[in-house]
DOZAZA-813904 format. One record per residue (C-alpha): residue number from 1; residue in one letter; chain; x, y, z. Coordinates in steps of 0.02 Angstrom, whole numbers. Example, Ala and Ser with C-alpha at 12.3 -4.5 7.8 and 13.67 -1.06 7.14 Angstrom:
2
<r num="1" residu="A" chaine="A" px="615" py="-225" pz="390"/>
<r num="2" residu="S" chaine="A" px="684" py="-53" pz="357"/>
This chain:
76
<r num="1" residu="M" chaine="A" px="-4613" py="8983" pz="-11898"/>
<r num="2" residu="I" chaine="A" px="-4490" py="8837" pz="-11894"/>
<r num="3" residu="Y" chaine="A" px="-4304" py="8868" pz="-11875"/>
<r num="4" residu="L" chaine="A" px="-4207" py="8730" pz="-11961"/>
<r num="5" residu="G" chaine="A" px="-4042" py="8767" pz="-11876"/>
<r num="6" residu="R" chaine="A" px="-4113" py="8753" pz="-11700"/>
<r num="7" residu="P" chaine="A" px="-4120" py="8580" pz="-11617"/>
<r num="8" residu="G" chaine="A" px="-4291" py="8524" pz="-11554"/>
<r num="9" residu="R" chaine="A" px="-4331" py="8444" pz="-11388"/>
<r num="10" residu="P" chaine="A" px="-4264" py="8267" pz="-11369"/>
<r num="11" residu="M" chaine="A" px="-4391" py="8128" pz="-11374"/>
<r num="12" residu="P" chaine="A" px="-4419" py="8038" pz="-11208"/>
<r num="13" residu="P" chaine="A" px="-4356" py="7858" pz="-11202"/>
<r num="14" residu="R" chaine="A" px="-4483" py="7727" pz="-11249"/>
<r num="15" residu="Q" chaine="A" px="-4559" py="7631" pz="-11104"/>
<r num="16" residu="P" chaine="A" px="-4583" py="7443" pz="-11120"/>
<r num="17" residu="P" chaine="A" px="-4766" py="7390" pz="-11128"/>
<r num="18" residu="M" chaine="A" px="-4848" py="7366" pz="-10959"/>
<r num="19" residu="R" chaine="A" px="-4878" py="7188" pz="-10904"/>
<r num="20" residu="P" chaine="A" px="-5043" py="7141" pz="-10824"/>
<r num="21" residu="P" chaine="A" px="-5031" py="7126" pz="-10634"/>
<r num="22" residu="R" chaine="A" px="-5000" py="6952" pz="-10567"/>
<r num="23" residu="Q" chaine="A" px="-5141" py="6869" pz="-10474"/>
<r num="24" residu="P" chaine="A" px="-5098" py="6820" pz="-10295"/>
<r num="25" residu="V" chaine="A" px="-5083" py="6634" pz="-10261"/>
<r num="26" residu="Q" chaine="A" px="-5216" py="6579" pz="-10139"/>
<r num="27" residu="G" chaine="A" px="-5218" py="6422" pz="-10037"/>
<r num="28" residu="P" chaine="A" px="-5373" py="6327" pz="-9986"/>
<r num="29" residu="R" chaine="A" px="-5506" py="6439" pz="-9910"/>
<r num="30" residu="R" chaine="A" px="-5570" py="6409" pz="-9734"/>
<r num="31" residu="P" chaine="A" px="-5729" py="6481" pz="-9660"/>
<r num="32" residu="A" chaine="A" px="-5697" py="6656" pz="-9591"/>
<r num="33" residu="G" chaine="A" px="-5773" py="6620" pz="-9421"/>
<r num="34" residu="Q" chaine="A" px="-5652" py="6480" pz="-9390"/>
<r num="35" residu="N" chaine="A" px="-5501" py="6594" pz="-9420"/>
<r num="36" residu="I" chaine="A" px="-5565" py="6729" pz="-9303"/>
<r num="37" residu="L" chaine="A" px="-5604" py="6606" pz="-9164"/>
<r num="38" residu="N" chaine="A" px="-5426" py="6539" pz="-9169"/>
<r num="39" residu="H" chaine="A" px="-5364" py="6707" pz="-9104"/>
<r num="40" residu="F" chaine="A" px="-5468" py="6684" pz="-8947"/>
<r num="41" residu="R" chaine="A" px="-5406" py="6512" pz="-8898"/>
<r num="42" residu="D" chaine="A" px="-5288" py="6477" pz="-8754"/>
<r num="43" residu="S" chaine="A" px="-5134" py="6365" pz="-8762"/>
<r num="44" residu="E" chaine="A" px="-5242" py="6209" pz="-8736"/>
<r num="45" residu="G" chaine="A" px="-5358" py="6253" pz="-8881"/>
<r num="46" residu="N" chaine="A" px="-5508" py="6305" pz="-8775"/>
<r num="47" residu="V" chaine="A" px="-5603" py="6466" pz="-8811"/>
<r num="48" residu="D" chaine="A" px="-5542" py="6601" pz="-8689"/>
<r num="49" residu="I" chaine="A" px="-5694" py="6704" pz="-8635"/>
<r num="50" residu="D" chaine="A" px="-5583" py="6832" pz="-8547"/>
<r num="51" residu="K" chaine="A" px="-5491" py="6870" pz="-8710"/>
<r num="52" residu="I" chaine="A" px="-5657" py="6892" pz="-8800"/>
<r num="53" residu="T" chaine="A" px="-5724" py="7007" pz="-8665"/>
<r num="54" residu="T" chaine="A" px="-5566" py="7113" pz="-8660"/>
<r num="55" residu="T" chaine="A" px="-5565" py="7131" pz="-8849"/>
<r num="56" residu="A" chaine="A" px="-5749" py="7179" pz="-8852"/>
<r num="57" residu="Q" chaine="A" px="-5716" py="7314" pz="-8721"/>
<r num="58" residu="Q" chaine="A" px="-5570" py="7383" pz="-8822"/>
<r num="59" residu="V" chaine="A" px="-5677" py="7389" pz="-8979"/>
<r num="60" residu="G" chaine="A" px="-5813" py="7480" pz="-8883"/>
<r num="61" residu="K" chaine="A" px="-5688" py="7610" pz="-8820"/>
<r num="62" residu="L" chaine="A" px="-5617" py="7633" pz="-8993"/>
<r num="63" residu="Y" chaine="A" px="-5791" py="7656" pz="-9067"/>
<r num="64" residu="G" chaine="A" px="-5829" py="7787" pz="-8933"/>
<r num="65" residu="Q" chaine="A" px="-5674" py="7884" pz="-8984"/>
<r num="66" residu="V" chaine="A" px="-5695" py="7871" pz="-9172"/>
<r num="67" residu="S" chaine="A" px="-5884" py="7886" pz="-9194"/>
<r num="68" residu="P" chaine="A" px="-5891" py="8077" pz="-9166"/>
<r num="69" residu="L" chaine="A" px="-5765" py="8101" pz="-9306"/>
<r num="70" residu="I" chaine="A" px="-5861" py="7987" pz="-9423"/>
<r num="71" residu="T" chaine="A" px="-6028" py="8072" pz="-9389"/>
<r num="72" residu="K" chaine="A" px="-5951" py="8242" pz="-9433"/>
<r num="73" residu="F" chaine="A" px="-5906" py="8178" pz="-9606"/>
<r num="74" residu="I" chaine="A" px="-6070" py="8087" pz="-9633"/>
<r num="75" residu="K" chaine="A" px="-6177" py="8241" pz="-9592"/>
<r num="76" residu="R" chaine="A" px="-6092" py="8345" pz="-9727"/>
């Protein structure tokens, strides 16, 4: 039953149409290996083996800490 004297719910305001997302502007692409190696160079531009070794040890420790958690989720 409709009551004519009773006000209805107000209509929500109209939203403007959604615009498509903008594409990010990308510069020229360089090989990925070249970018990674730049992080392991010293001030003279030579590859620093000590930095590479230290980073590899840190990654190994991190893997040792995280791998038990990951295996719990994978086994389920």
